[in-house]
N, C-alpha and C positions, 0 to 999 in steps of 0.2 A: 055370075057368081052371086048368091044370095047373101044376106046379112049374117046368117049362121055360119056359112062356109068362110066368110071373111074373118069373123071373130075366132073361129076354130083355127084357121091358118095363122092368124096373128098370135094367138095364145100358144100354139105349138113352137113358133120361133122364139117367142119370149121366154117360154119355159126352157128351151134347149140353149139358146144362145146368151140369154141374160140370167139363167138360173133362177127364175122367178117360180115360186110355188103356184100350182094351179088354184089353190084356195084363194090366193090373193088377187087373182085376175077377175075382178068384178068391175062391171061398167061404171059404178060410182066411186071406184078407188082412185086416189090421186095418182096421176101418171108419174111424175118425177120421184115421188116418194116410193111408190110401189116398185118401180124398176131400179130404184136407187142410181139415178142418172147423174153423171157428171158431164162435162163438156165433151169429152172423148166418147162417152157412151151414146150421146145424141148422134155423133158421126156414125157409129156402129149401128144405131138404129136407122138412120137414113140409108146406109147401104143395105141392110136387110130388107127394108121396105121395097127398095129399087129392085133387089134381086127376087123377091118373092111375088111382087105385083107388077113389076115392069113399067113403073112411071118414075119420073124425077121428083125429088122433094126438095124444097127450099127450107133451109134451117129456120127462117123467120116464120114458117108455117106452124112451128111448134109453140109460138107465142100464144095462139088461141086454144091450145090443148091443155086442159087442166086435169081431166079425168081420163080413164081408159075409154069410156064411152065416147068421149070427144075424139079420141084417137081412132076408134072404130068408125065414127061418122066421117072423119076426114078421109080414111082410106076408101070407104064406101062411095063418098062423093066423087073422089078422084077416079075411081074405076068406072063410075057412071059417065064421066067426061071422056075417058079413053075409048069406051065401047060405042 
């Protein structure tokens, strides 16, 4: 799966599951504010990642993610480790 496919898949479930407008899904957008995440939403996000990409996520992994670009990088990096 290439970077564009990863971003597209992430954006699809963020739009659908988190009701985020497509216009706000930019790599430089702040992750927490863009997704309007609270502690329960982080759990939902972890579950969504595991369902869509098939790898386990540790909640502490989110501590290094500040933008959507960081989130895309994280998923891309984890998929490279799995394959």
